[in-house]
C-alpha positions in Angstrom: 3.0 -27.3 -6.8 6.3 -25.4 -7.3 5.9 -22.0 -9.1 8.7 -19.8 -10.6 8.0 -16.3 -9.1 9.8 -12.9 -9.9 9.4 -10.2 -7.3 10.2 -6.7 -8.7 11.6 -4.7 -5.7 13.7 -5.8 -2.6 12.4 -3.5 0.0 10.9 -4.7 3.2 7.6 -5.9 1.6 9.2 -7.4 -1.3 11.7 -9.3 1.0 9.0 -10.4 3.2 7.1 -11.9 0.3 9.9 -13.7 -1.0 10.7 -15.2 2.4 7.0 -16.3 2.6 6.8 -17.9 -0.9 10.1 -19.6 -0.4 9.1 -21.1 2.6 6.2 -22.8 0.6 8.8 -24.3 -1.8 8.4 -21.9 -4.7 11.4 -20.7 -6.7 11.9 -16.9 -6.1 14.0 -14.5 -7.7 14.1 -10.8 -6.6 15.1 -7.8 -8.5 16.2 -4.4 -7.4 17.6 -1.4 -9.4 20.2 -0.8 -6.6 23.2 -3.1 -7.2 24.6 -2.2 -3.8 21.6 -3.1 -1.9 21.5 -6.4 -3.9 25.2 -7.1 -3.3 24.6 -6.5 0.4 21.8 -8.9 0.6 23.6 -11.6 -1.2 26.7 -11.2 1.0 25.0 -11.0 4.4 21.6 -12.7 3.5 19.9 -10.0 5.3 18.1 -6.9 4.3 19.6 -5.0 7.0 18.1 -1.6 5.8 14.5 -2.8 5.7 14.1 -5.9 7.8 17.2 -6.0 10.3 17.7 -9.3 12.0 15.7 -11.4 9.6 17.8 -14.3 7.8 17.2 -14.9 4.1 17.3 -18.3 2.9 20.2 -19.0 0.3 17.6 -20.3 -2.2 16.2 -16.9 -2.7 18.1 -15.2 -5.5 18.6 -11.5 -5.4 19.8 -9.7 -8.7 20.0 -6.4 -10.5 19.6 -8.1 -13.8 16.1 -7.7 -15.1 16.3 -10.5 -17.6 17.7 -12.9 -15.0 14.8 -12.1 -12.6 12.0 -12.4 -15.2 13.6 -15.4 -16.9 11.1 -18.3 -17.0 8.8 -16.8 -14.1 5.2 -17.6 -14.2 4.2 -15.0 -11.7 5.3 -11.4 -11.4 5.0 -9.6 -8.3 5.3 -5.8 -8.2 6.5 -4.5 -4.9 8.1 -1.1 -5.9 6.8 2.1 -4.6 3.6 3.3 -6.2 5.2 6.1 -8.1 7.8 3.8 -9.5 5.3 1.2 -10.9 5.3 3.0 -14.2 8.9 3.0 -14.7 9.3 -0.5 -13.6 6.8 -1.6 -16.2 8.5 0.2 -18.8 11.6 -1.8 -17.9 10.0 -5.1 -17.9 7.7 -4.7 -21.1 10.1 -6.2 -23.6 10.8 -9.2 -21.2 7.3 -10.0 -20.3 4.7 -12.5 -22.1 1.1 -11.8 -22.2 0.3 -15.0 -20.3 2.3 -14.1 -17.2 0.1 -13.2 -14.2 1.1 -9.8 -12.5 0.4 -9.5 -8.9 0.6 -5.8 -7.4 1.4 -5.2 -3.8 2.2 -1.4 -4.1 -0.5 0.7 -2.3 -0.9 4.4 -4.0 -2.5 6.2 -6.7 -0.2 7.8 -9.6 0.2 11.5 -9.3 -1.0 13.4 -12.6 -2.8 10.5 -14.0 -4.8 9.9 -10.9 -4.7 6.0 -12.0 -4.9 3.3 -9.7 -2.1 0.7 -10.0 -4.2 -1.8 -11.9 -4.9 0.8 -14.4 -1.3 1.7 -14.9 -0.5 -2.1 -15.4 -3.3 -2.3 -18.0 -1.6 0.5 -20.0 1.5 -1.8 -20.5 -0.3 -5.3 -20.3 -3.8 -5.1 -21.2 -4.2 -8.8 -21.6 -2.1 -10.1 -18.7 -4.1 -11.5 -15.6 -4.0 -9.1 -12.9 -4.4 -9.6 -9.1 -4.2 -6.9 -6.3 -3.0 -8.3 -3.2 -3.5 -6.0 -0.1 -4.5 -6.0 3.5 -3.3 -5.0 7.0 0.2 -6.3 6.8 3.5 -5.0 8.1 6.4 -6.7 6.5 8.2 -6.9 9.7 5.5 -9.1 11.2 5.1 -11.3 8.0 8.8 -12.0 7.9 8.8 -13.2 11.4 5.6 -15.6 10.7 3.2 -13.7 12.8 -0.6 -14.2 11.9 -1.6 -11.9 9.2 -4.5 -11.6 6.8 -4.5 -10.5 3.3 -7.0 -10.0 0.2 -6.4 -11.2 -3.2 -8.6 -9.1 -5.6 -9.2 -9.8 -9.2 -12.2 -9.3 -11.6 -11.7 -13.0 -12.4 -12.5 -14.9 -9.0 -10.6 -18.1 -10.4 -7.5 -15.9 -10.6 -7.9 -14.5 -7.1 -8.5 -17.9 -5.8 -5.1 -19.1 -7.4 -3.2 -16.3 -5.8 -4.9 -17.1 -2.5 -3.6 -20.7 -3.0 -0.1 -19.5 -3.8 0.2 -17.4 -0.5 -1.9 -19.0 2.2 -0.1 -20.6 5.0 -1.0 -21.4 8.7 0.2 -17.8 9.6 -0.8 -16.1 6.5 -4.7 -16.3 5.7 -5.7 -14.9 2.4 -9.3 -14.0 1.4 -10.6 -13.2 -2.1 -12.5 -10.3 -3.6 -13.6 -9.2 -7.1 -13.8 -5.6 -6.3 -10.3 -4.4 -7.3 -11.4 -0.8 -7.3 -12.5 -0.8 -3.8 -9.4 -2.8 -2.6 -7.0 -0.4 -4.2 -8.6 2.8 -3.0 -8.7 1.4 0.7 -5.2 0.5 0.4 -3.9 3.9 -1.0 -6.1 6.3 1.2 -5.5 4.7 4.6 -1.9 6.0 4.3 -3.3 9.5 4.0 -5.4 9.0 7.2 -2.5 7.4 8.8 -0.5 10.7 8.3 -3.2 12.4 9.9 -3.2 10.0 13.0 0.5 10.6 13.4 0.1 14.3 13.1 -2.6 14.1 15.8 -0.2 12.0 18.1 2.6 14.6 17.5 0.3 17.5 18.4 -0.2 15.5 21.8 -3.8 14.7 21.1 -5.2 11.5 22.6 -7.4 8.4 21.7 -10.5 10.4 21.3 -8.9 12.3 18.5 -7.5 9.4 16.8 -10.7 7.5 17.1 -12.7 10.4 15.3 -10.1 10.8 12.6 -10.2 7.0 11.6 -13.9 6.7 11.8 -14.6 9.8 9.7 -11.5 8.9 7.6 -13.0 5.6 6.5 -16.2 7.4 5.6 -14.4 9.7 3.4 -12.4 6.7 1.8 -15.6 4.9 1.2 -17.3 8.0 -0.2 -14.8 8.5 -2.8 -14.7 4.8 -3.6 -18.4 4.6 -4.2 -18.3 7.7 -6.6 -15.3 5.7 -8.4 -18.0 2.6 -8.6 -16.3 0.5 -5.9 -18.5 -1.7 -3.7 -18.9 0.1 -0.6 -19.0 -3.1 1.5 -15.1 -3.5 0.6 -14.3 -0.6 2.9 -15.8 -2.7 6.0 -13.2 -5.3 5.5 -9.4 -5.9 5.6 -8.5 -3.6 3.0 -10.7 -0.9 4.3 -11.1 -0.6 8.1 -8.5 -3.4 8.7 -5.8 -1.7 6.8 -6.6 1.6 8.2 -6.5 0.3 12.0 -3.0 -1.3 11.4 -1.5 1.8 9.8 -3.1 4.5 12.1 -1.9 2.7 15.2 1.3 0.9 14.7 4.9 2.3 15.0 5.9 0.0 12.2 3.8 2.4 10.0 6.0 4.9 8.1 3.1 7.2 7.5 2.0 7.4 11.1 5.8 7.7 12.2 6.3 10.7 9.5 2.9 12.2 10.6 4.3 12.2 14.3 7.5 14.1 13.3 5.3 16.6 11.4 2.9 17.1 14.4 5.8 17.8 16.5 6.8 20.6 14.2 9.3 19.1 11.7 9.1 20.2 7.9 7.5 17.6 5.7 10.6 17.2 3.7 12.8 16.7 6.6 10.4 14.2 8.3 10.4 12.3 5.1 14.1 12.3 5.1 14.4 11.1 8.7 12.0 8.1 8.0 14.4 7.0 5.3 11.9 5.1 3.2 9.1 5.7 0.8 6.2 7.3 2.9 3.4 6.5 0.3 0.7 9.0 1.9 2.9 11.9 1.2 2.3 11.4 -2.5 -1.3 9.8 -2.2 -2.6 12.9 -0.6 -2.0 14.9 -3.7 -4.0 12.3 -5.9 -6.7 12.1 -3.2 -7.2 15.9 -3.2 -7.4 15.8 -7.0 -9.9 13.0 -7.0 -12.1 14.6 -4.5 -12.1 17.5 -6.8 -12.7 15.4 -10.0 -15.7 13.4 -8.5 -17.1 16.4 -6.5 -16.6 14.4 -3.1 -16.7 16.0 0.3 -13.4 14.9 1.9 -12.7 17.4 4.7 -9.9 15.4 6.4 -8.2 15.2 3.0 -8.5 18.7 2.2 -7.1 19.9 5.6 -4.2 17.3 5.4 -3.3 18.7 1.9 -3.4 22.2 3.0 -0.9 21.3 6.0 1.4 19.3 3.8 1.5 21.5 0.5 0.1 24.7 1.5 2.0 25.3 4.7 -1.4 25.7 6.5 -1.2 25.9 10.2 -2.0 22.5 11.7 -3.9 24.0 14.7 -6.2 26.0 12.4 -6.8 22.9 10.2 -7.9 21.0 13.4 -10.3 24.0 14.2 -11.6 23.9 10.7 -12.6 20.3 11.2 -14.0 20.6 14.6 -16.2 23.6 13.7 -17.7 22.4 10.5 -21.3 22.9 10.1 -23.5 20.5 12.2 -24.4 17.1 10.6 -26.5 14.0 11.2 -23.9 11.1 11.5 -25.8 8.8 9.2 -26.2 11.6 6.6 -22.5 11.0 5.6 -21.9 7.5 6.9 -21.1 4.8 4.0 -24.4 2.9 3.4 -24.1 -0.8 3.4 -26.1 -2.2 0.5 
C-alpha cells in the first residue's frame, strides 16, 4: 500500500532512506534547512556532497518548505543529526498531528539533558506513535541496494512490525525489538568506540588492539544500558555488536575516519572540519561521560577518550592507563545474558 512519507534531513542517510522507500512505491518528500543544498539536488538529481554518483528518482521531492514536506504525510522520519533533533521538532510542532507516526534514525544522546532521542521526541509529541530505526547500515551501501539489516524498535510491537513492513525489501532485512532504550544506547555509544578504534588505527596499532577495544567497548555500552534499564540481550544483536563492528572497521564511518586523523596527531576540531560532515561520536562522548557518572557505571574506555578529546590528555598515556588497570577476571565485568 502506498504511504505518504516526510523525511526531515537530506543528508546521506535521509537521502538513502528516500531512495529505498521511493523504490517501494511510496510518496516521499524530503525537507532540508539548506536551500542551496535542496536546489542542487533538484537540479542534478544527485546528492553530490553526501552520496556522489547515486542518481535520485524524479518522483522524490526535495524542499526547504516545512509545510510542503509535512503536508499530508502519514509518517515523519527524523534524519537530522542528533543534536539538531530538538530544533527540528520545534519547527514541525505546529504542523504535526498527534496521529502521525514518528520514526527516528538519528544516533546520539542530547548534550546537557542526557536524553535519548525518544525522550526528546516525547517532550514535543507525547501522544505520537514512535519507532527507532537503527542497525549496521552505511547510507553509501543502502543507496546502492547492498544487503543490509536494520532493527525497528518500539514499545508497541505492532508499530515496530508496521515499520518493518514499510522498509523491508529483498536487499533490506528489518527485524523488530521492543527495547527502545537498548537500541538507542547501542546505536549512540558505538560511535564513541569507533572514534577510539580510529585513534588506535591512527597511532599505528594493529588488529589486536582494535579487537580488544571493540570487545571491551561493547561491555561498557551494555553495562551502561543495563543501568538505564535496557535489556542486556539487545547489545548482542544488530544495534549492539552489529553496529559496533561496522562502525569500527569501515572507512565509510565518519567516526572512525575522524579518530584516525586524531590518532595521527591532528587536533579534534581540525579533524572534524576535514571530515566535513557531522561526527556524532564527538558529541556523544560528552553525554556518555556524564551518564557514566550519573549512573555510577565503570566505563574506562569512555573516560580516557573523553580526556583525550576534551582535556587534551596525551593519547599514549591514556592507552597506558587502560593497559595497566588493576587485574580483573574477564567474566566479572562482561555483560550477563539473562
